[in-house]
C-alpha positions as CSV (number, residue, x, y, z in Angstrom):
1,M,-42.5,-3.9,24.3
2,N,-39.2,-3.2,22.7
3,D,-39.6,-3.7,18.9
4,M,-36.2,-2.2,18.1
5,I,-33.5,-4.7,17.4
6,Q,-30.3,-3.8,19.0
7,P,-27.2,-4.5,16.9
8,S,-25.0,-7.2,18.5
9,S,-21.4,-6.6,19.4
10,N,-20.5,-9.0,16.6
11,D,-22.1,-6.6,14.0
12,K,-20.3,-3.6,15.5
13,G,-17.0,-5.5,15.3
14,A,-17.6,-6.4,11.7
15,K,-18.3,-2.7,10.9
16,N,-15.1,-1.7,12.7
17,V,-13.1,-4.2,10.7
18,E,-14.7,-3.0,7.5
19,R,-14.0,0.6,8.3
20,D,-10.3,-0.2,9.1
21,R,-10.0,-2.1,5.9
22,T,-11.4,0.8,3.9
23,K,-8.9,3.1,5.6
24,Q,-6.0,0.8,4.6
25,V,-7.2,0.7,1.0
26,I,-7.5,4.5,0.8
27,I,-4.0,5.0,2.3
28,A,-2.5,2.4,0.0
29,G,-4.2,4.0,-3.0
30,C,-3.1,7.5,-2.0
31,T,0.5,6.3,-1.5
32,A,0.6,4.7,-4.9
33,C,-1.0,7.7,-6.6
34,I,1.3,10.2,-5.1
35,S,4.4,8.2,-6.0
36,A,3.2,7.6,-9.5
37,F,2.5,11.3,-10.0
38,M,6.0,12.3,-8.7
39,A,7.6,9.6,-10.9
40,F,5.8,10.9,-13.9
41,W,7.0,14.4,-13.4
42,A,10.5,13.3,-12.5
43,L,10.7,11.6,-15.8
44,V,9.2,14.5,-17.7
45,F,11.7,17.0,-16.4
46,K,14.8,14.8,-16.5
47,P,14.4,11.9,-18.9
48,V,17.7,10.2,-18.5
49,W,18.5,6.6,-17.7
50,P,19.7,7.1,-14.1
51,M,16.4,8.8,-13.3
52,A,14.5,6.0,-14.8
53,I,16.4,3.5,-12.7
54,G,15.7,5.6,-9.6
55,V,12.0,5.9,-10.4
56,T,11.8,2.1,-11.0
57,A,13.4,1.5,-7.6
58,V,11.0,3.9,-5.8
59,A,8.1,2.3,-7.6
60,A,9.2,-1.2,-6.4
61,M,9.5,0.1,-2.8
62,V,6.1,1.7,-3.0
63,A,4.6,-1.6,-4.4
64,I,6.1,-3.5,-1.5
65,I,4.8,-1.0,1.1
66,C,1.3,-1.0,-0.4
67,Y,1.3,-4.8,-0.5
68,S,2.3,-5.0,3.1
69,M,-0.3,-2.5,4.1
70,L,-3.0,-4.4,2.4
71,K,-1.8,-7.8,3.5
72,R,-1.9,-6.9,7.2
73,Q,-5.2,-7.9,8.9
């Protein structure tokens, strides 16, 4: 008698999808964190309006990239 229940291939597929989604969230979070850290220090060391415009543009690009990474399925 085999009392062990074998996981179905559907369960394995769900775990792989969940693992891939977790990786996407981690990568998007790290990307946003690193860019925010760099923007903060850029504005600390050189607080002028052209730097602020550049930091805002980079933040917008990072937001679009993170959105596209998380939107992908």
